[in-house]
N, C-alpha and C positions, 0 to 999 in steps of 0.2 A: 643421627638414629638416637633417639633417647634411649637410655637404658637404666636398671637398677642392679646394684650390687647385691648379690646373694648373699644371706646370713641365716644362721639358723632360726631366727625369729621371722624372716624372711624366705621361707623355702620356694626351691625351684620346682616348677611344676614339670611331669613327663612331657617329652616332646617338645619343651621351650627351647628356642635356639638362644645361643649364650655364645659370648666371645670369652677368650682366654686373656687373665690380668697378668699373666708371666710365661715365660716360655717353658715348655717341657721339652728339652733336649733329647730326653730317653725316648720320646714319641716321634722327634724330628717336627715338632710343633712350636710355633712363635707366638708372641702375646699379640692379641688381637684377631687370631682366627676363629672363625666362627664354627659351631658344632651343634648338635642335637641331642638334648639329655634322652638317653634311652633306658636308664635304670637307676633307681634309687638303692644305694649298697649300704649308707646308714643316715642318719638325720643331717650329717655335714659332708657327706660323700657322695658323688653321682658319677654314673659312667656316661661318657660323650663319645659320639660317634663323629668322626670329622670325615668329609667325604670331598673327592676331587671334582672338576668341572663336569666329569661324565657321570656322576652320581655313584661312583665305586667308592668303598671304605678305604681311606687310607691310614686310619688310626683309630683304635679305641683306647680311650683313657679315662683311668679313676681319676677324679679332679676334685680337691677340696672344694666346697661352696663359695668359700672366702675369695678363691682364685677366678671366680666366674663374674661376668657381668651379665644379667638376664637383658636380652634385646627385643625391643617391642616394635614390631616391624607393623607399618601403618599402610595399607594398600593405597594405590594412588586412583582416584576415581576415574572412571571411564568415561570420555567426553563421546556423546553420541552424533 
């Protein structure tokens, strides 16, 4: 799954799927966990929602853009 490191020059879009580049132990989150950007708090900080397998929010975290990798999910074509 290709990704792009977020920077102030390469801002993160709202609702982008991102992965953590470092652990956030204060939120119980580990490097590599994926979440969704739900708010821009500043040019370099976003709020990310992390959900469990049932879609329930398990953590909301303020994360520096430099600690995120923007994931680009390519849909798999349907075979008829």
